[in-house]
C-alpha beads as a LAMMPS data file, in Angstrom:
LAMMPS data file: protein, C-alpha beads

111 atoms
110 bonds

1 atom types
1 bond types

-500.0 500.0 xlo xhi
-500.0 500.0 ylo yhi
-500.0 500.0 zlo zhi

Masses

1 110.0

Atoms # bond

1 1 1 -37.071 -150.543 183.525
2 1 1 -38.868 -149.931 180.333
3 1 1 -41.008 -146.527 180.901
4 1 1 -44.572 -147.018 179.112
5 1 1 -46.008 -143.801 177.482
6 1 1 -49.527 -143.597 176.943
7 1 1 -50.795 -142.418 173.581
8 1 1 -52.155 -138.817 173.415
9 1 1 -55.782 -138.889 173.406
10 1 1 -57.961 -135.925 172.794
11 1 1 -60.281 -135.368 175.700
12 1 1 -57.846 -137.509 177.978
13 1 1 -57.236 -136.433 181.558
14 1 1 -53.993 -134.540 180.340
15 1 1 -55.871 -132.644 177.817
16 1 1 -56.476 -129.114 179.081
17 1 1 -57.617 -127.567 175.818
18 1 1 -61.174 -126.289 175.151
19 1 1 -61.361 -129.126 172.619
20 1 1 -60.331 -131.824 175.301
21 1 1 -63.069 -130.143 177.576
22 1 1 -65.800 -130.346 174.975
23 1 1 -64.907 -134.278 174.450
24 1 1 -65.271 -134.909 178.051
25 1 1 -68.420 -133.000 178.595
26 1 1 -70.320 -134.150 175.352
27 1 1 -72.674 -136.878 175.071
28 1 1 -73.453 -140.358 173.517
29 1 1 -73.796 -138.382 170.372
30 1 1 -70.385 -136.857 170.321
31 1 1 -68.371 -134.084 172.043
32 1 1 -70.042 -130.840 172.760
33 1 1 -70.683 -128.361 169.779
34 1 1 -68.498 -125.306 169.391
35 1 1 -71.756 -123.318 169.207
36 1 1 -72.945 -124.744 172.718
37 1 1 -69.389 -124.106 174.273
38 1 1 -69.072 -120.389 172.917
39 1 1 -72.897 -119.853 173.844
40 1 1 -72.129 -120.928 177.685
41 1 1 -69.036 -118.758 177.642
42 1 1 -71.012 -115.745 176.182
43 1 1 -73.648 -115.999 179.016
44 1 1 -71.098 -116.389 181.820
45 1 1 -72.059 -120.054 182.341
46 1 1 -68.767 -121.679 180.895
47 1 1 -65.760 -122.819 182.894
48 1 1 -63.144 -120.464 183.566
49 1 1 -60.411 -120.151 180.975
50 1 1 -56.478 -119.679 181.809
51 1 1 -54.040 -118.332 179.180
52 1 1 -50.479 -119.442 180.009
53 1 1 -47.975 -118.180 177.272
54 1 1 -50.677 -117.400 174.700
55 1 1 -52.343 -120.783 175.078
56 1 1 -55.907 -121.280 176.320
57 1 1 -56.710 -123.745 178.876
58 1 1 -59.012 -124.950 181.241
59 1 1 -57.464 -126.275 184.533
60 1 1 -58.709 -129.238 186.433
61 1 1 -59.828 -127.184 189.201
62 1 1 -61.923 -124.848 186.977
63 1 1 -63.469 -127.828 185.187
64 1 1 -64.259 -129.265 188.734
65 1 1 -65.871 -126.271 189.497
66 1 1 -67.977 -125.835 186.594
67 1 1 -69.184 -129.338 187.015
68 1 1 -70.267 -128.554 190.405
69 1 1 -72.132 -125.451 189.198
70 1 1 -73.859 -127.194 186.495
71 1 1 -74.800 -130.109 188.637
72 1 1 -75.960 -127.789 191.409
73 1 1 -78.038 -125.760 188.765
74 1 1 -79.724 -129.148 187.624
75 1 1 -80.404 -130.169 191.108
76 1 1 -82.378 -126.943 191.786
77 1 1 -84.127 -126.647 188.566
78 1 1 -85.440 -130.136 189.261
79 1 1 -86.406 -129.315 192.779
80 1 1 -88.354 -126.527 191.539
81 1 1 -90.104 -128.261 188.948
82 1 1 -90.769 -131.127 191.583
83 1 1 -92.274 -128.768 194.056
84 1 1 -94.377 -126.564 191.371
85 1 1 -92.314 -123.371 192.074
86 1 1 -91.851 -122.394 188.602
87 1 1 -92.289 -119.062 187.031
88 1 1 -94.094 -120.602 183.843
89 1 1 -91.063 -120.929 181.714
90 1 1 -90.336 -124.222 182.688
91 1 1 -93.588 -125.300 181.231
92 1 1 -93.572 -126.848 177.690
93 1 1 -95.862 -126.023 174.786
94 1 1 -96.553 -129.876 174.975
95 1 1 -97.625 -129.713 178.895
96 1 1 -99.677 -126.666 178.123
97 1 1 -101.659 -128.601 175.512
98 1 1 -102.024 -131.521 177.489
99 1 1 -103.547 -129.649 180.686
100 1 1 -105.305 -126.834 178.914
101 1 1 -109.026 -126.795 179.778
102 1 1 -108.688 -129.130 182.570
103 1 1 -108.667 -128.260 186.405
104 1 1 -105.592 -129.895 188.194
105 1 1 -106.440 -132.379 190.818
106 1 1 -104.997 -131.643 194.214
107 1 1 -106.166 -134.909 195.744
108 1 1 -107.205 -138.516 194.688
109 1 1 -110.866 -138.685 193.781
110 1 1 -112.861 -140.470 196.454
111 1 1 -113.357 -144.125 195.554

Bonds

1 1 1 2
2 1 2 3
3 1 3 4
4 1 4 5
5 1 5 6
6 1 6 7
7 1 7 8
8 1 8 9
9 1 9 10
10 1 10 11
11 1 11 12
12 1 12 13
13 1 13 14
14 1 14 15
15 1 15 16
16 1 16 17
17 1 17 18
18 1 18 19
19 1 19 20
20 1 20 21
21 1 21 22
22 1 22 23
23 1 23 24
24 1 24 25
25 1 25 26
26 1 26 27
27 1 27 28
28 1 28 29
29 1 29 30
30 1 30 31
31 1 31 32
32 1 32 33
33 1 33 34
34 1 34 35
35 1 35 36
36 1 36 37
37 1 37 38
38 1 38 39
39 1 39 40
40 1 40 41
41 1 41 42
42 1 42 43
43 1 43 44
44 1 44 45
45 1 45 46
46 1 46 47
47 1 47 48
48 1 48 49
49 1 49 50
50 1 50 51
51 1 51 52
52 1 52 53
53 1 53 54
54 1 54 55
55 1 55 56
56 1 56 57
57 1 57 58
58 1 58 59
59 1 59 60
60 1 60 61
61 1 61 62
62 1 62 63
63 1 63 64
64 1 64 65
65 1 65 66
66 1 66 67
67 1 67 68
68 1 68 69
69 1 69 70
70 1 70 71
71 1 71 72
72 1 72 73
73 1 73 74
74 1 74 75
75 1 75 76
76 1 76 77
77 1 77 78
78 1 78 79
79 1 79 80
80 1 80 81
81 1 81 82
82 1 82 83
83 1 83 84
84 1 84 85
85 1 85 86
86 1 86 87
87 1 87 88
88 1 88 89
89 1 89 90
90 1 90 91
91 1 91 92
92 1 92 93
93 1 93 94
94 1 94 95
95 1 95 96
96 1 96 97
97 1 97 98
98 1 98 99
99 1 99 100
100 1 100 101
101 1 101 102
102 1 102 103
103 1 103 104
104 1 104 105
105 1 105 106
106 1 106 107
107 1 107 108
108 1 108 109
109 1 109 110
110 1 110 111
């Protein structure tokens, strides 16, 4: 029986490198930028890195933990926005301009 070997693909499931991680967690525009990755890492919001024989890799369990953390952060921030529990930092400049000078309606007008 002939063994079929899949070609190496950057960002594939077997690629445990930082580049592979960035490719898997990018957007339709392309992989996550190096700047964004290192910004996440330096603020403590990046995935856990493991060094084996001088090679830095992101293990699948650490990638999964990072994905869960990011989805939880997204879920909770959306929930706070939906229920109006913000500290003001989530309000954009455009939202402030749109609502300035108006009193918010708490109920539908009688009609």
